[in-house]
LOLUMGU-577056 format. One record per residue (C-alpha): residue in three letters; x, y, z. Coordinates in steps of 0.1 Angstrom, whole numbers, plus 5000, padded with zeros to 4 digits. Example, Ala and Ser with C-alpha at 12.3 -4.5 7.8 and 13.67 -1.06 7.14 Angstrom:
ALA512349555078;SER513749895071;
This chain:
MET515549544745;ASP518649654764;ARG518949664802;THR518650034806;ASN515350044788;LEU513949764810;LYS514949954841;SER513150264828;ILE510050074820;LYS510249904855;ARG510750244872;ASN507850394853;LEU505550104862;PHE506550114898;ASN505750494898;PHE502350434883;VAL501450144907;LYS502650364937;ILE500350634927;ILE497350414921;SER497950214953;THR498250534975;VAL494950674960;LEU493250344966;ILE494450305002;ILE493550675010;SER490050584995;ALA489850265016;ILE490650475048;GLY487950715037;LEU485350425033;GLU486250285067;LEU485850625084;TRP482450675067;ASN481450325079;ILE482550415115;TYR480650745113;ALA477550555101;VAL477750305130;ILE478250595156;THR475350795141;ASN473150495136;SER473050555099;ASN472750305072;VAL475450225046;PRO473950085013;ASN474149715013;SER475349724977;LEU478749834991;ASN479349525012;LEU481649354985;ILE483549694982;PHE484049695020;TRP485249335020;ILE487749404991;GLU489249715008;ARG489449545042;PHE491349265025;ALA493649505008;MET494149715039;THR495049395059;CYS497649295033;HIS499149635032;PHE499249635069;ILE501049305070;GLU503549435044;ALA504149745066;ILE504949515096;ILE507349335075;ALA508949645062;ALA509349795096;PHE510949475109;TYR513549455080;ALA514049845075;THR516949875099;SER518849595082;ARG518649815051;LYS519550135069;LYS515950275068;MET513750435094;PRO511350165105;ILE508350375111;GLN508850575079;TYR509450295058;ALA506550105073;THR504150395066;TYR505650415030;THR505150045025;PHE501550065040;PHE500650305011;VAL502550174982;GLY502049804991;THR504349534977;ILE506449764956;GLY507749904991;LEU508949555000;LEU510449514965;GLU512349824968;LEU513449745003;PHE514849394994;GLU516349464959;ARG519949504955;GLU521449844957;ASN522649854919;ASP519249734905;TYR517250044909;
């Protein structure tokens, strides 16, 4: 495979992961809002969802930490910290990879 073909595959894979990650993070936020609503209204959330809640909380925590790292380093890469942190929160590790990769690689 030549280098341009690998770049194309990488770009397509990154775009796919960005879309999936954004959908899953938005879904995780929805789950947390549902859980908060259930606590406020004294409703019950099914116990069968406990594992799902732990997984989404772990993912949200990881994405939040990645967003903090992105905000910290964004200015050194001539990016807006809040905007890039928000972007990285939704797309995850790919946001950090894009932030730290060399200019001519992507």
